[in-house]
Every structure is written in structure tokens, then in C-alpha cells.
BANUTOR-47857 format. One record per residue (C-alpha): chain; residue in three letters; x, y, z; residue number from 1. Coordinates in steps of 0.2 Angstrom, whole numbers, m for minus. Example, Ala and Ser with C-alpha at 12.3 -4.5 7.8 and 13.67 -1.06 7.14 Angstrom:
% residues 2
  chain  resn      u      v      w  resi
      A   ALA     62    m22     39     1
      A   SER     68     m5     36     2
//
This chain:
% residues 698
  chain  resn      u      v      w  resi
      A   MET    369    563    478     1
      A   VAL    373    580    472     2
      A   ALA    379    581    455     3
      A   PHE    398    584    454     4
      A   GLY    396    601    445     5
      A   LYS    385    607    459     6
      A   LYS    396    599    472     7
      A   LEU    412    607    465     8
      A   LYS    404    624    465     9
      A   GLU    397    623    483    10
      A   ARG    414    617    490    11
      A   GLN    425    629    482    12
      A   MET    435    641    493    13
      A   GLN    430    658    488    14
      A   GLU    447    665    488    15
      A   TRP    453    652    476    16
      A   ARG    438    651    465    17
      A   GLY    447    657    449    18
      A   TYR    460    643    450    19
      A   TYR    448    628    450    20
      A   ILE    445    617    434    21
      A   ASN    431    626    424    22
      A   TYR    421    610    424    23
      A   LYS    405    618    418    24
      A   LEU    413    626    403    25
      A   MET    422    610    398    26
      A   LYS    406    600    400    27
      A   LYS    397    613    388    28
      A   LYS    412    611    376    29
      A   VAL    410    592    375    30
      A   ARG    391    595    371    31
      A   GLN    396    608    357    32
      A   TYR    409    596    350    33
      A   ALA    396    582    349    34
      A   GLN    384    594    340    35
      A   GLN    397    601    328    36
      A   ILE    403    583    323    37
      A   GLU    385    578    320    38
      A   VAL    381    592    308    39
      A   GLY    398    590    300    40
      A   ILE    406    607    305    41
      A   GLN    421    599    314    42
      A   ASP    430    583    312    43
      A   ARG    436    572    326    44
      A   ARG    455    576    324    45
      A   HIS    451    595    326    46
      A   VAL    440    591    341    47
      A   LEU    453    580    350    48
      A   LYS    467    594    347    49
      A   ASP    456    608    353    50
      A   PHE    450    598    369    51
      A   SER    468    593    373    52
      A   ARG    473    611    372    53
      A   MET    459    616    383    54
      A   LEU    464    603    396    55
      A   ASP    482    608    395    56
      A   ASN    477    626    399    57
      A   GLN    466    620    414    58
      A   ILE    480    609    421    59
      A   GLU    493    623    419    60
      A   LYS    482    635    429    61
      A   ILE    480    623    443    62
      A   VAL    498    618    444    63
      A   LEU    505    636    444    64
      A   PHE    493    640    458    65
      A   LEU    498    624    467    66
      A   LEU    516    629    465    67
      A   GLU    513    647    471    68
      A   GLN    504    640    487    69
      A   GLN    517    628    490    70
      A   GLY    530    642    490    71
      A   LEU    520    652    502    72
      A   LEU    518    637    514    73
      A   ALA    537    634    512    74
      A   SER    541    652    516    75
      A   ARG    530    651    532    76
      A   ILE    538    635    538    77
      A   ALA    555    643    535    78
      A   ASN    550    658    546    79
      A   LEU    544    647    559    80
      A   ASN    560    636    559    81
      A   GLU    570    652    562    82
      A   GLN    558    656    577    83
      A   GLN    561    638    583    84
      A   ASP    580    640    582    85
      A   ALA    579    656    592    86
      A   LEU    569    648    605    87
      A   GLN    581    633    607    88
      A   ARG    595    645    610    89
      A   GLN    586    652    626    90
      A   ASP    575    644    639    91
      A   PRO    558    645    631    92
      A   ASP    542    645    641    93
      A   ILE    527    634    639    94
      A   ALA    517    648    631    95
      A   GLN    530    652    617    96
      A   LEU    531    633    613    97
      A   SER    512    631    612    98
      A   GLN    511    647    601    99
      A   LEU    524    640    589   100
      A   ARG    516    623    589   101
      A   GLU    499    631    585   102
      A   ALA    507    641    571   103
      A   TYR    514    625    563   104
      A   ARG    496    617    565   105
      A   GLU    489    632    556   106
      A   VAL    501    629    541   107
      A   ALA    496    611    542   108
      A   ARG    477    616    541   109
      A   ASP    481    627    526   110
      A   LEU    490    612    518   111
      A   LEU    475    602    520   112
      A   LYS    465    615    511   113
      A   LEU    477    614    497   114
      A   LEU    477    595    496   115
      A   TYR    458    596    495   116
      A   PHE    459    609    481   117
      A   VAL    470    597    472   118
      A   GLU    459    582    475   119
      A   MET    443    591    469   120
      A   ASN    453    596    453   121
      A   ALA    459    579    450   122
      A   ILE    442    571    451   123
      A   GLY    436    585    440   124
      A   LEU    449    580    427   125
      A   ARG    445    562    428   126
      A   LYS    426    565    426   127
      A   ILE    428    577    411   128
      A   LEU    439    564    403   129
      A   LYS    427    550    406   130
      A   LYS    413    561    399   131
      A   PHE    422    564    383   132
      A   ASP    425    546    381   133
      A   LYS    407    542    384   134
      A   ARG    401    555    372   135
      A   PHE    413    550    358   136
      A   GLY    417    532    361   137
      A   SER    436    535    360   138
      A   ARG    451    530    370   139
      A   PHE    456    549    373   140
      A   THR    459    546    391   141
      A   ASP    472    533    388   142
      A   TYR    480    544    375   143
      A   TYR    480    560    385   144
      A   VAL    486    552    402   145
      A   LYS    501    542    393   146
      A   THR    507    557    383   147
      A   ARG    506    570    397   148
      A   ALA    511    559    412   149
      A   ASN    527    552    404   150
      A   HIS    533    568    397   151
      A   PRO    548    576    405   152
      A   TYR    539    593    406   153
      A   SER    523    585    412   154
      A   GLN    512    596    422   155
      A   LEU    499    582    425   156
      A   GLN    512    573    436   157
      A   GLN    511    588    447   158
      A   VAL    493    585    451   159
      A   PHE    495    566    455   160
      A   LYS    513    565    461   161
      A   HIS    515    581    471   162
      A   VAL    532    579    478   163
      A   GLY    532    597    484   164
      A   VAL    516    593    495   165
      A   GLY    525    578    502   166
      A   ALA    540    589    507   167
      A   VAL    529    602    515   168
      A   ALA    519    589    525   169
      A   GLY    536    581    530   170
      A   ALA    543    597    537   171
      A   ILE    527    601    547   172
      A   SER    527    583    554   173
      A   ARG    546    584    559   174
      A   ASN    544    601    567   175
      A   LEU    529    597    577   176
      A   HIS    537    581    583   177
      A   GLU    553    591    589   178
      A   LEU    541    603    598   179
      A   GLN    533    589    608   180
      A   GLU    540    588    626   181
      A   HIS    553    574    625   182
      A   GLN    566    580    637   183
      A   GLY    580    568    639   184
      A   SER    577    559    622   185
      A   PHE    589    560    608   186
      A   LEU    578    552    595   187
      A   SER    572    561    580   188
      A   ILE    556    557    570   189
      A   TYR    567    547    558   190
      A   ASP    573    536    572   191
      A   GLN    555    531    576   192
      A   PRO    545    526    561   193
      A   ALA    530    521    571   194
      A   LEU    527    535    584   195
      A   ARG    516    531    599   196
      A   PHE    509    549    598   197
      A   GLN    506    560    584   198
      A   ASP    498    577    582   199
      A   PRO    480    574    575   200
      A   VAL    484    586    561   201
      A   VAL    498    575    556   202
      A   ASP    486    560    554   203
      A   SER    474    571    544   204
      A   MET    488    576    532   205
      A   LYS    494    559    530   206
      A   ALA    476    553    526   207
      A   ALA    474    567    514   208
      A   VAL    490    563    505   209
      A   ASP    486    545    504   210
      A   ARG    469    548    498   211
      A   LEU    475    559    484   212
      A   SER    489    548    479   213
      A   HIS    478    532    480   214
      A   SER    493    521    474   215
      A   THR    488    503    471   216
      A   ASN    494    492    486   217
      A   PHE    489    476    494   218
      A   LEU    478    485    507   219
      A   ASN    468    495    494   220
      A   PHE    467    480    482   221
      A   LEU    461    468    496   222
      A   ALA    448    481    502   223
      A   GLN    440    482    485   224
      A   HIS    435    464    487   225
      A   ALA    422    470    500   226
      A   LEU    414    483    488   227
      A   ILE    414    495    502   228
      A   MET    421    511    495   229
      A   GLN    424    529    501   230
      A   GLU    415    545    497   231
      A   GLU    423    552    482   232
      A   LEU    424    570    487   233
      A   PRO    424    571    506   234
      A   SER    422    588    514   235
      A   PRO    438    593    523   236
      A   THR    427    598    538   237
      A   GLU    417    582    537   238
      A   GLU    431    570    533   239
      A   TYR    427    557    546   240
      A   VAL    412    548    552   241
      A   ASP    406    554    569   242
      A   ASP    417    545    582   243
      A   GLN    401    542    592   244
      A   ARG    395    530    579   245
      A   TYR    411    520    579   246
      A   HIS    413    506    591   247
      A   PHE    428    495    589   248
      A   MET    420    480    598   249
      A   SER    405    481    587   250
      A   LEU    416    482    572   251
      A   LEU    425    466    578   252
      A   LEU    409    457    581   253
      A   ASN    404    461    563   254
      A   LEU    421    453    557   255
      A   VAL    419    438    568   256
      A   ASN    401    436    561   257
      A   THR    409    436    543   258
      A   PHE    422    423    549   259
      A   LEU    410    411    557   260
      A   TYR    398    412    543   261
      A   MET    411    407    530   262
      A   VAL    417    393    542   263
      A   ASN    399    388    543   264
      A   THR    398    387    524   265
      A   TYR    413    377    520   266
      A   ILE    415    366    536   267
      A   ILE    403    353    528   268
      A   VAL    411    352    511   269
      A   PRO    423    337    515   270
      A   THR    409    327    523   271
      A   ALA    393    332    513   272
      A   ASP    394    317    502   273
      A   ASP    397    304    516   274
      A   TYR    383    312    526   275
      A   SER    371    310    510   276
      A   LEU    376    292    509   277
      A   SER    373    289    527   278
      A   LEU    355    295    525   279
      A   GLY    352    284    510   280
      A   ALA    354    297    496   281
      A   PRO    367    297    482   282
      A   ALA    384    305    486   283
      A   THR    381    318    472   284
      A   VAL    366    325    483   285
      A   CYS    380    334    492   286
      A   GLY    378    347    478   287
      A   VAL    360    351    484   288
      A   VAL    366    350    503   289
      A   ILE    379    363    500   290
      A   GLY    369    373    488   291
      A   SER    353    374    499   292
      A   MET    362    387    510   293
      A   ALA    366    398    495   294
      A   VAL    348    396    489   295
      A   ALA    342    404    505   296
      A   GLN    355    417    505   297
      A   VAL    348    424    488   298
      A   PHE    333    430    499   299
      A   SER    341    433    515   300
      A   SER    353    446    507   301
      A   VAL    338    457    502   302
      A   TYR    329    457    518   303
      A   PHE    345    459    528   304
      A   SER    351    474    517   305
      A   ALA    334    482    520   306
      A   TRP    334    478    539   307
      A   SER    351    487    540   308
      A   ASN    343    503    535   309
      A   LYS    335    503    553   310
      A   SER    346    493    564   311
      A   TYR    362    483    565   312
      A   PHE    360    474    582   313
      A   ARG    343    466    579   314
      A   PRO    348    458    562   315
      A   LEU    364    451    570   316
      A   VAL    354    443    584   317
      A   PHE    342    436    572   318
      A   SER    356    429    561   319
      A   SER    364    421    576   320
      A   ILE    348    412    582   321
      A   VAL    343    406    565   322
      A   LEU    361    399    562   323
      A   PHE    360    390    579   324
      A   LEU    344    382    574   325
      A   GLY    350    378    556   326
      A   ASN    366    369    563   327
      A   THR    356    360    576   328
      A   LEU    344    353    563   329
      A   TYR    359    349    552   330
      A   ALA    367    338    566   331
      A   LEU    350    330    571   332
      A   ALA    347    324    554   333
      A   TYR    359    310    556   334
      A   ASP    349    302    571   335
      A   SER    332    306    563   336
      A   HIS    339    298    547   337
      A   SER    330    312    537   338
      A   ILE    338    321    522   339
      A   VAL    323    333    523   340
      A   ILE    329    339    540   341
      A   LEU    347    340    534   342
      A   LEU    341    352    519   343
      A   VAL    330    362    531   344
      A   GLY    345    365    542   345
      A   ARG    356    371    528   346
      A   LEU    342    382    522   347
      A   PHE    340    390    539   348
      A   CYS    359    393    539   349
      A   GLY    357    402    523   350
      A   LEU    343    413    530   351
      A   GLY    355    418    543   352
      A   SER    368    426    531   353
      A   ALA    371    444    538   354
      A   ARG    385    448    526   355
      A   ALA    375    463    520   356
      A   VAL    374    470    538   357
      A   ASN    392    467    540   358
      A   ARG    396    477    524   359
      A   ARG    384    491    529   360
      A   TYR    391    493    546   361
      A   ILE    408    496    539   362
      A   SER    402    508    526   363
      A   ASP    391    518    538   364
      A   CYS    399    517    555   365
      A   VAL    418    516    552   366
      A   PRO    428    532    551   367
      A   LEU    436    535    533   368
      A   LYS    453    535    540   369
      A   ILE    452    516    545   370
      A   ARG    438    511    533   371
      A   MET    450    503    520   372
      A   LYS    458    493    534   373
      A   ALA    441    487    540   374
      A   SER    436    483    522   375
      A   ALA    452    473    521   376
      A   GLY    448    465    537   377
      A   PHE    431    459    531   378
      A   VAL    439    451    516   379
      A   SER    453    443    526   380
      A   ALA    440    436    539   381
      A   SER    430    429    524   382
      A   ALA    446    421    517   383
      A   LEU    452    414    533   384
      A   GLY    434    407    537   385
      A   MET    435    398    520   386
      A   ALA    451    390    524   387
      A   CYS    447    386    542   388
      A   GLY    430    378    538   389
      A   PRO    438    362    529   390
      A   ALA    453    362    541   391
      A   LEU    441    361    556   392
      A   ALA    431    347    547   393
      A   GLY    447    337    545   394
      A   MET    450    338    564   395
      A   LEU    433    332    569   396
      A   GLN    437    313    565   397
      A   THR    429    304    579   398
      A   ASN    413    294    583   399
      A   PHE    404    293    600   400
      A   LYS    386    294    606   401
      A   ILE    378    303    621   402
      A   TYR    361    296    625   403
      A   LYS    353    295    608   404
      A   LEU    364    308    599   405
      A   THR    378    303    588   406
      A   PHE    394    313    587   407
      A   ASN    404    309    571   408
      A   GLN    413    317    557   409
      A   ASP    396    321    549   410
      A   THR    386    328    564   411
      A   LEU    401    337    573   412
      A   PRO    402    351    560   413
      A   GLY    384    355    565   414
      A   TRP    386    354    584   415
      A   VAL    402    364    584   416
      A   MET    395    378    574   417
      A   ALA    379    378    584   418
      A   VAL    390    380    600   419
      A   ALA    400    394    591   420
      A   TRP    384    404    587   421
      A   VAL    378    402    605   422
      A   ILE    394    409    611   423
      A   TYR    394    423    598   424
      A   LEU    376    428    602   425
      A   MET    381    430    621   426
      A   TRP    396    440    616   427
      A   LEU    385    451    604   428
      A   TRP    372    454    617   429
      A   ILE    385    460    630   430
      A   SER    397    470    619   431
      A   PHE    388    476    604   432
      A   ARG    383    495    604   433
      A   GLU    369    500    592   434
      A   PRO    375    516    583   435
      A   SER    363    531    581   436
      A   LEU    356    531    564   437
      A   ALA    362    546    554   438
      A   VAL    349    557    544   439
      A   GLU    348    550    527   440
      A   SER    338    563    518   441
      A   SER    351    573    509   442
      A   VAL    365    561    506   443
      A   GLY    358    544    509   444
      A   PRO    366    529    517   445
      A   GLN    383    525    510   446
      A   SER    382    506    507   447
      A   SER    392    493    499   448
      A   THR    398    500    483   449
      A   GLU    403    518    481   450
      A   PRO    413    521    466   451
      A   VAL    432    522    468   452
      A   GLU    437    539    459   453
      A   ASN    454    543    464   454
      A   ASN    464    531    453   455
      A   ALA    452    531    438   456
      A   LEU    462    544    429   457
      A   GLU    478    534    429   458
      A   GLU    468    518    424   459
      A   GLY    460    527    410   460
      A   LEU    444    517    412   461
      A   ASN    430    522    400   462
      A   GLN    412    520    402   463
      A   PRO    399    514    389   464
      A   LEU    396    526    374   465
      A   LEU    382    539    377   466
      A   THR    372    544    361   467
      A   ASN    369    562    356   468
      A   SER    351    560    361   469
      A   GLU    355    559    379   470
      A   ASP    359    577    382   471
      A   LYS    345    579    394   472
      A   GLN    349    564    405   473
      A   GLU    360    564    420   474
      A   ASP    376    555    419   475
      A   GLU    374    538    427   476
      A   ASP    389    541    439   477
      A   GLY    381    557    445   478
      A   ASP    394    569    438   479
      A   GLY    381    578    426   480
      A   GLU    373    594    430   481
      A   CYS    354    598    430   482
      A   ASP    348    601    413   483
      A   GLY    330    600    418   484
      A   THR    320    604    434   485
      A   ASP    326    601    451   486
      A   GLU    313    588    453   487
      A   ALA    319    579    438   488
      A   SER    337    579    443   489
      A   GLU    332    573    460   490
      A   GLU    323    558    452   491
      A   THR    338    553    442   492
      A   ARG    349    552    457   493
      A   LYS    337    542    468   494
      A   PRO    343    525    473   495
      A   ALA    335    510    465   496
      A   THR    319    504    473   497
      A   SER    319    486    467   498
      A   LEU    330    473    459   499
      A   ARG    322    476    442   500
      A   SER    325    495    443   501
      A   ALA    343    492    449   502
      A   TYR    345    480    434   503
      A   ARG    339    494    422   504
      A   LEU    353    505    429   505
      A   LEU    367    493    423   506
      A   THR    377    498    408   507
      A   PRO    384    485    396   508
      A   SER    401    486    405   509
      A   VAL    394    483    422   510
      A   LYS    384    468    415   511
      A   VAL    400    461    408   512
      A   GLN    408    463    425   513
      A   LEU    393    454    434   514
      A   LEU    394    440    421   515
      A   ILE    413    438    425   516
      A   TYR    409    438    444   517
      A   PHE    395    424    440   518
      A   MET    408    414    430   519
      A   LEU    422    414    443   520
      A   LYS    410    410    458   521
      A   TYR    403    396    447   522
      A   VAL    420    389    444   523
      A   MET    425    390    462   524
      A   GLU    409    382    468   525
      A   ILE    411    367    455   526
      A   LEU    429    364    461   527
      A   LEU    426    365    480   528
      A   SER    409    357    481   529
      A   GLU    413    341    470   530
      A   SER    430    339    477   531
      A   SER    425    326    490   532
      A   VAL    416    315    477   533
      A   VAL    429    317    464   534
      A   THR    444    313    475   535
      A   THR    436    299    483   536
      A   TYR    431    291    467   537
      A   TYR    448    293    458   538
      A   PHE    460    293    472   539
      A   GLY    452    286    487   540
      A   TRP    455    301    498   541
      A   SER    449    301    515   542
      A   THR    440    316    523   543
      A   GLY    456    322    531   544
      A   ALA    465    322    514   545
      A   VAL    450    332    506   546
      A   ALA    450    344    521   547
      A   ILE    469    347    519   548
      A   PHE    467    350    500   549
      A   LEU    453    363    502   550
      A   ALA    461    372    517   551
      A   SER    477    373    507   552
      A   ILE    469    381    492   553
      A   GLY    459    392    503   554
      A   LEU    475    399    511   555
      A   THR    481    405    494   556
      A   VAL    469    419    495   557
      A   LEU    479    432    505   558
      A   PRO    496    428    497   559
      A   VAL    489    429    479   560
      A   ASN    480    446    483   561
      A   LEU    497    452    491   562
      A   VAL    506    448    475   563
      A   VAL    493    455    463   564
      A   GLY    489    471    474   565
      A   SER    507    475    477   566
      A   TYR    516    471    461   567
      A   ILE    506    464    446   568
      A   SER    492    478    447   569
      A   ASN    506    491    446   570
      A   MET    514    483    431   571
      A   PHE    498    480    420   572
      A   GLU    482    488    417   573
      A   ASP    467    480    425   574
      A   ARG    459    476    409   575
      A   GLN    474    466    404   576
      A   ILE    475    457    420   577
      A   LEU    456    453    419   578
      A   LEU    457    445    402   579
      A   ALA    473    436    406   580
      A   SER    465    429    422   581
      A   GLU    450    423    412   582
      A   ILE    461    414    400   583
      A   MET    470    406    414   584
      A   VAL    454    400    422   585
      A   CYS    449    392    405   586
      A   ILE    466    384    404   587
      A   GLY    463    377    422   588
      A   ILE    446    370    416   589
      A   LEU    454    361    401   590
      A   LEU    468    353    411   591
      A   SER    455    346    423   592
      A   PHE    446    335    410   593
      A   HIS    448    317    411   594
      A   ILE    450    311    393   595
      A   ILE    459    295    390   596
      A   TRP    474    293    401   597
      A   LYS    473    289    419   598
      A   TYR    468    303    430   599
      A   THR    481    307    442   600
      A   VAL    483    317    458   601
      A   PRO    496    330    451   602
      A   GLN    484    333    436   603
      A   TYR    469    336    448   604
      A   VAL    479    347    461   605
      A   ILE    488    357    448   606
      A   SER    473    361    437   607
      A   GLY    462    365    453   608
      A   LEU    476    376    459   609
      A   VAL    477    385    442   610
      A   MET    458    387    442   611
      A   PHE    456    393    460   612
      A   VAL    471    406    460   613
      A   ALA    466    413    443   614
      A   ALA    448    415    449   615
      A   GLU    455    424    465   616
      A   VAL    465    436    454   617
      A   LEU    450    438    443   618
      A   GLU    439    442    457   619
      A   GLY    450    456    464   620
      A   VAL    453    465    447   621
      A   ASN    434    462    442   622
      A   LEU    428    470    458   623
      A   SER    440    484    457   624
      A   LEU    434    488    439   625
      A   LEU    416    485    444   626
      A   SER    417    498    458   627
      A   ARG    422    511    446   628
      A   VAL    409    508    433   629
      A   MET    394    506    444   630
      A   SER    381    520    444   631
      A   SER    381    531    459   632
      A   ARG    362    527    461   633
      A   LEU    368    509    465   634
      A   SER    379    515    479   635
      A   ARG    364    518    491   636
      A   GLY    348    510    497   637
      A   THR    343    492    499   638
      A   TYR    346    487    481   639
      A   ASN    364    493    479   640
      A   GLY    378    487    468   641
      A   GLY    385    476    483   642
      A   LEU    368    467    484   643
      A   LEU    368    464    465   644
      A   SER    386    457    465   645
      A   THR    381    446    480   646
      A   GLU    366    440    471   647
      A   ALA    376    436    455   648
      A   GLY    388    426    465   649
      A   THR    375    417    476   650
      A   ILE    365    412    460   651
      A   ALA    381    406    452   652
      A   ARG    384    394    468   653
      A   VAL    366    388    467   654
      A   ILE    367    384    449   655
      A   ALA    384    376    451   656
      A   ASP    378    365    466   657
      A   GLY    362    360    456   658
      A   THR    373    355    441   659
      A   ILE    383    343    452   660
      A   THR    367    335    458   661
      A   LEU    360    333    441   662
      A   ALA    376    327    433   663
      A   GLY    377    314    447   664
      A   TYR    363    305    438   665
      A   LEU    375    300    425   666
      A   GLY    386    291    438   667
      A   GLU    401    296    447   668
      A   SER    413    291    433   669
      A   LYS    405    305    422   670
      A   LEU    403    318    435   671
      A   LEU    419    327    433   672
      A   ASN    418    330    414   673
      A   ALA    399    333    415   674
      A   THR    401    347    427   675
      A   LEU    417    354    418   676
      A   LEU    408    356    401   677
      A   PRO    395    369    407   678
      A   THR    409    377    417   679
      A   LEU    420    379    401   680
      A   PHE    405    386    391   681
      A   ILE    402    399    404   682
      A   CYS    420    404    405   683
      A   ILE    422    405    386   684
      A   ALA    406    416    385   685
      A   SER    413    428    398   686
      A   ILE    430    429    388   687
      A   VAL    420    433    372   688
      A   ALA    409    446    381   689
      A   THR    424    454    388   690
      A   CYS    433    455    372   691
      A   PHE    418    461    362   692
      A   THR    413    474    376   693
      A   TYR    430    482    377   694
      A   ASN    434    482    359   695
      A   SER    418    491    356   696
      A   LEU    422    504    370   697
      A   TYR    440    507    366   698
//
């Protein structure tokens, strides 16, 4: 990945070179400030004042040029409007209309250049602010954004709110629509919010404005759960992935794979305890049965991530075959009366986890203009699979035999999923199209976690403090410039080559985010995996009742993310939501304990709902923050940030399921409290780590 300073220099338009942010100068000033403070020449207050004045001057230069260019574009549109009015008063020929449309398109292309100019400067501002905060450990970003953005004479708002740009884009869109051949139609663009056909340049303008605005909404928030992010500074001529690589049916097959795998994971939860009892094992062995799939996934995530560097089709075929075998073994364990076969079947299911391939396909092969929707689709497919799994198990309440094979509520989940994977394999074989692999030498594959940059200035998120001795080191997010040889700088930008080297790239804030992710996955796994045992012991719930409960809380995923993404995240900072969600998870855990009084259904349901919903909110906000603090070296290659977060969550599930089985030796009467105690400890530890880390950074 090319350092931002070099990228900015290479992609500047020559005729506008003097109007870009002077990133190199400001970076040098930050170094000078650090040296001056170290030797006692300057104090911090003078540095903050001087740096603020420099930023104000840079922003004023950008904004005045932006307004000048907007005026020129508006003038050109006004002239074209006059020509259009003149043509409407006569009988224009096709050549004149085509010439006028092309003139509007030319204005649109110039507007795209201007939007790209603003985007590059916005990213440069964010990066230099982040660099300043890293160097001095201050909250300067928060101070600067709040004081400038809310001032009535703010010029910073012009960079991020750009009303004038939207007006120009609207004028171009309206006039291009008017010039389309719609004889006999009296409808305007305002009467048709969703046009069946739009000029491609209009779509490009809309995508550029949306990317620059990057306002928080449900789709953005949901997409961040997948940790599939866009390139922070796409070239205007290379904004979209080659359409030849994109194939809708192949994308759909990846989403179906995600859905089926999540169904496969949770379809056994309501019946795992009953299945264990039928094989002569304690009911609490359900923790091992459920967790064995996660154990195998710890390893499968690595080799599938590596395999996706070379192919997408072959790993998906392998995944389907292994999952078919795993589910068949799971179903056959009943008649074989073997807990070993049962566990081997679940291990095979875990070895077939192709979620790394699903993520990678979206990242590498889906055009930027729909990648966010595809990422949201990935998360939605996972959420629906999580809800449909228990619901499907609740409907498989039957018992019959064919020859020597038993089909009942314990074995039918295995048989149903085996058939589903066979059907999926046939569909995959017929419809999937292997995309051509792009050359990866210069940029590298864009994998499951590319830092989200556009909204970071508004969020004011700071990185860990850099010491003065790190002058010669590249910034971990890749925005530094080469201070040494080209070979050295290339070395600092190479992707991690092992899990150990990837771990070394983690900053304290990233480690805290991964700890939070570990905690929330642990909490959710404890709640879901022991639900059947706990509810049967305390309330005598049937398999169907457990399935309804699990499906109901699973269905809260999308509505919760809708509320948080559309409203709450616009009202509060991510860090505030993060801490509040952790506290709510802790409250839910405390409410779940069985102390003295009789344990009731309302107590269990309410506490479980509080835990699950708070954990869901926490997951979205945590991944949003994680995507912005992750090193760019962890955005590429096999051992990327997405793999690290997946491993953290999977290990949490393994430990949680192991905790359930170990606590089972104390007896079912003590299972609930015995599993909630370590859950509470981990939750409190994450809250303390969050407070300590952010207090030290801000």
C-alpha cells in the first residue's frame, strides 16, 4: 500500500496542485513541534495555537478554491440551460440534443474531479489530525472538529457538508433526465424518485457524493459488521472493480453459503442436550457438541483465508462436501449410539466453514458501488441463519424410521442440512463463475478489513500515542512517508505473514477492541448454548419452546442494528455507545443470576434479552471502531484483521462451550451461576480495559 503522502502527490491534478492540503509540510511541522517540546523551546499551548492556525489556513485555501470551481460549474450549467431553452422553442434534431447531453456529461465529469479533490483533502485533514494526536497524546481532533464544525462561519463544514456540490449534482441530474427521449411523458425527475434508467455519470456522481458524505446510516452500520471495507482513496478512473470479475449469481451463492452455515451452526442448539442424553452422556456435554464446530473453525478460517488467494470456487466446493459429510455423521451417531461419531461430525462441519471465502469474494470481486450493500447482505444472511436455525429445529418434531435409520428431532437437523448442502453443491457447480485473479503485486488483495476513513474526522477517533523515538517508523495506518530507503518502507507496508507477526502489529486500542469482541461472543455463546439445559431444568421447556425463544432473540439482530445505525449512532459518539453497551451487558449478566428467590421465566427472558441486544449493539459499534484503528498492513493477505477478529470470536465460543461442559460436573442446579461467574469477570475486565485505554489516550 502506497503511503498517503506519496498517493496524494501521485494523484493530484496538475492544474490544481497548489490548492491541495500541504500534507508534507504539516507532517514536518508535527515533527518539529515534537522536537521543540522535547528540548523545551515551545510549550503545548503555543503548539496547539500554531497548528490550529495552520489548519485553518489550509482549509480556507481548499474551501475558497472549491467555491470558485462550484461557481464555474454553475455558470456552465446556466449557459447550457439557456441553450436547452432555445432548443425547446424550436424543433431540435438528434445531433443537437446529443451534443447538449454530452456537454452536461462533461460538466458532470468535471464535478467528479472536484469531488475527488475534496475527498483527497478530507482524508488528508483526518490523517494529519490523527498524526498530531498520536504524537502528543492529546484530544486535539475532538477540540478542533467541535469548535470549527459548529461555528456559524465554519469553513470546515464546507468540506464535509458541501451543499453547493449537491446543488450542482442535482442540476446536472435533472437536465440530463429532461433531455432523455420521453415523448408523451409529463413526469419530471421529482415525480419519479426511482428511475428505471439513469445516465451512468449520474450514478457516478451519486456514489461520489455518498462516499464523501459517508453519513452514518443503517446500511453503513450493518455493513461494518462484516469488516469488509472500501479502499480509502479510490482513483476516479479506477473507482469500480472490473465488471468482468463481478457475477451476481456467484455473489448470491456466497451469501447462501453464509446463511446455510449459520443455520447449520444453530440448528442443533435446542436439541444438543437431548441428543447427548440419548447417547448416554450428561446433558451438559451439549457444550462440547456445540463447541466442537467452533474448535475446527479456528483452523479452517486460516486455510480457507489462504486458499481464497488462489480460488473461490474450489474452497466453496470443498466446504460443501465436508459439511455434507459432517452432517451425515452427526445424524448417523444416533443409530450408532456413539458420542465420538457425533463429535467427529460436528468437527467436520467446523472444518467446512468458508466464511473467510465469502468475505474475500465480496472484498475482491464486488464493485465498490454495491460493495456496501453486499457487505450488509453478508451480515443479514448471517443474522437470518442464526434465527432460522433454531426455528427450523423447532419444526422437526417427528419420529419415524426408514430401514435402520432413525429420523427424529435429534437426527433430522443433520439429515436436513446434509440434503441442503447437496442441493447447494449442485447449484454451485452449475452457476458459480470463477473470477479472474487480479495482479496483486502492487496493491495486494483487498481483504476483510480495510480501514474506514471517510467518517473518522467527525468521530475524532485517536490512535495510540507514538513516542518521539518513532520518527523513522512508518505510521501503522500507512499514512506516513518514506523516511528511509524504498526497501525499508516497502518492508513496513508488507502484510503480516503469520498470526504471530499479525499480533505484533496490534496497538493497545486494537487489542482492547479484540478483547471486547471476545467478551461479547463469549456472553452470547453462554446464553445460547446453555439455554436448552437451563430452561429444561428450571421451567420444563420443550424443544419447541426453546427453539421459539432462540429464534425470537435471533430476529432482534436486524431491528437493533436499524435503530443503532439510523438513530443512536447519530446522537452519540461510538466510544460512548461502546461503554454504555458493555455496562448493559454487565447488568444483563447480573440479572441472570439465581440467588435466593425462585427463578422465573420473566427474569430469564428479560435478562437474556438485555444481554443479547446489548451484545449486538456492542458488536456493531466495536467493529466500526476496530475497522478504523486497524493497521493497513492487516487489511491484506491471509493473516488480516478480519481473520484476527474471527479467531478471537471463535476462540471465545470454544472457551464458552468448554465452560458449560466443565460447569456441568457441578450439577445442573449450579450450571447457571457457575457459567455466569466467569462471564461476569470477563465483562468487567473489558469495561476496565476500555476505561483505562481511552482515559490514557484521550
